[in-house]
N, C-alpha and C positions, 0 to 999 in steps of 0.2 A: 760691493761697493758694503750691502747694507750690514754687514759682519766686519767690515771693518768704524761704521758708519755708529750703527744701531745694538745699542750698550745693550735690547732686553735681547736680542738676539743669542746672543754670549748665554741668558739666565736658561734661556727654554729651548727644545727639539725644535727642527723644521719639520715640516709635512716630510719631506724629502729621505731626513734621518732617521725620522716614522719608520717608512716604507723599509729601507735599506736597512734598518733590523729584523723587519718582520719577513724580506724576502731573504737574506739571508737563515734565518731559525724556521724558516717553513718554505718546500722546492715549492708546492701547488697552493697556492694562496688565489682570492681573489677582490677587491673593493667597491661594494655594489653599495650606494647612496638612493635609498628610499625614506622618505623624509612621512611619506601616509599620510599626509595636510590636505582637505576638502573641505568645502562652504559647503555649509548646510543654513537652507532656511530655515529659521522656529517658526513652530505652529502663531498665529497670532500679531507675527508682527509685522510694520510696514514697506511694504514692496517696493511701492517710490523710491524709498531711500534706500531700504538697505538689501535690495536687487543683490542676488546677486554677479559681481563686474565680469564684464565684456569688452573692456580697452584695453588697446596693446601698450601699457604703460607700466612703469617702475610702480610694483608694489611691494606692500611684506603683508602677509599673512601670521596672526597668534596666537599658537592653539594654547590650547589647559596643555602643563607639561605635567605627565606625572599625577595628574588630573585631581591637580591642585591650583590653585595660582599661582605664580612662580616669576622670575624672571629671566632672557635667552642668556646664560650664563655662555662664556667661553673656556673649554677645559684646555689644559693644557698640561705641558709635561716637561717635571721642569730640567734639569741638567744637572746631574749629583755625583762624587763619587760611588762610587759599587755596585760591581752587576743585582745583587739582592736588594737595590736601592733604584734601579733602571727604568718601571715605570710606575715610579713616585705622580701624582697625579697634582693637581688642581683648582680652585674654581676661580673665575673673572666674572664680578658683577657687571651686568651697564655702567652702576653708577661711579664703579672702581676708576681713578685714574690713568690708568694703564688699560681701561679696557678700547679706548678709541687708537691706540700705537700698536695696541695689540691684533685691534679688528681685520685696521687697514694701512698696512706694513711699506704699501708705497706710497702714502698719502701723509706718513709722515716718518718720514725717514730716520731720522735722529730718534726717535722716539721718544716723540714731544706729550706734556702727562696733559690729558685731557681735565677737564672738567671732577669734582673731587667736591664733600664735602663740608669738607674749613675754607676754600676758597671764600676770602673776603671783596671786599671793593676796595680800590686804590686811595679816595680819599676817606671808606669812612671805613678802617676796618675793621668797628666791629658789627657793619651790619654785613650776612652773608652773601655772597654773589647767588642768585638766582640761575636754576640754571637754564633756563632758555636763554635765560640772558648770557650769558657765558658762550651760549652757538650761535647767539646774532650776532656778536661780537667776531666767532669765527670763520662765520662764511659770507664777513665782509672783505670784498676788497679792499687793500692798503696798497700804496705807487710802491712806500715802502720795504717791504716783505713779498717774498716770494707766491707766485700763481700758483699753488701746488695741486691743493688741490683744486681748483676750479681746474688744471688740468687732465681731469681722472674719467670725465666722460660718464660714461656707465656707472661706473665704480662712484662717481662725484653725485649724481642721481640715487643711488644707494645710500651712502653717507647722509643725505638729507635726512632721506627718509627712516633711516635706523634713528638717526639722531631725535626726530619728535615722535619714534614710537619711546622712544627710552620718556624722553621726558613724559610723556600722555598717559604712561605704564606707570612713570612714582606719581605723577599726580592721580592717580587710580588707585593706587596704594596707599595713598595718605589718607585719602574721602573712605576706604573699606575698613579704615582705623580711628578712624573719626568720627564716627555719623553719626557721637552724642551732640559732636560740636554747629551742627546742621538742622540739628532737630529732626533729624529722620524718625522717628518716632513717629510725629504729626502725619506721616505722607507715607508710612510703615504697613504693608502688607493688609488688611480688611480693611482700615481706612481709604486703600487708594480704590481696592477692587468692589468692592461693595458698593457705592454710587453706580456698577453699569448693568449691573442688574441680572445681565446672563456672566456666572462664575462659574470658569472649570478647575473645582475644589482641588483636585490633581498638581495643578502651577501655585497652591497659596502656598507663604512663610514667607518665610524671615529673609527680605531683600534686600540691596544694597542701593541706599537713592542718591541718583547722583544730582549734583544741585544746580541750579539753573545758572550758577559760576560756566559749569563744564559744557567749552563748547561741541555742539555736535548732540547731545543730548538731547533728550524728550522735552524735559523742563526749558531746556534753548530754547527751542523751539519754537515750543508752545510761548513766552517770553516775548521774542519776536514776535508772535502773529500779532501777538495783546498789543506790544509799543506803535504796530505799522497801522494798527487797530487807532489805537490813539489816536497817532499823527491825526488818519485820515478827517476822524471823526471833531479833532478842531478848526485844520486848513481846509476841512473839504477834500474833496474827489480831487486829484491832479488831470491837466486839465493836456499839459505836452509832454512829450513822453521824445527827446532831447537826443541822437546820439552824431558824434565825434570820429572822423575820418584822420587818422594819423599817418602818417608815412616816415618808413623806418629808415627810411636817408634824408631827413631831416641834419640839419650839424647839431643842433642841438643834443637828441637822440643817438649819436652818432657820435659824440663826444664822450657821450656817459656808456662808454662800451668797452673793455680789455678791446687789445688789440690782437689784429684778426677776426 
């Protein structure tokens, strides 16, 4: 079905075809998948928030590739004429419009394009569509569209985690390259660590400062704490903590779910 309906299958070699080439060229071969990923707790980390996860859930690890910050590129082998070019490769960046249809072929059987930097809003052609807004739009179920994504089960969960990681990595890349826009010199290096008193000289250097608008960062958590303290100071301590239990068999809940 995919060679007939997916135009990308006609442009790139599949994994099965690559294995067939290796099988024909070498008699003895083996395929080893060795990601060599490990979780390490940095010295001085907050172990209440940055401890090693133990839950059995779908997750993602973003290692430091090639000793530098980089995206998780997809390596592809093009279909070309001529034996001397049979090993021609290309890289697809996660921000490329063909990243999703090439990474999740079964979820995008017709090679539907994903987000790219040139996408604009329908009602405002001069305004660029944000990356998160595009993925929110695609992850919303509609009655006039096939529910292919939502039938993927664990593959769909992996897609959700992957798209979140791409958005987060793009945002962190912008913050890293625009430190002067967030006035990072005010809270960089010595200005941050000297008030602490006991300072490890080996850990000093130029740091990438995450602003309070970055969800999950230290300044974001400190901002939440200060806001909550300010609310209590203004309104007083809370006297009631109300819990509400819902019944999943309620008609209002069942009407909002997909069939099945």
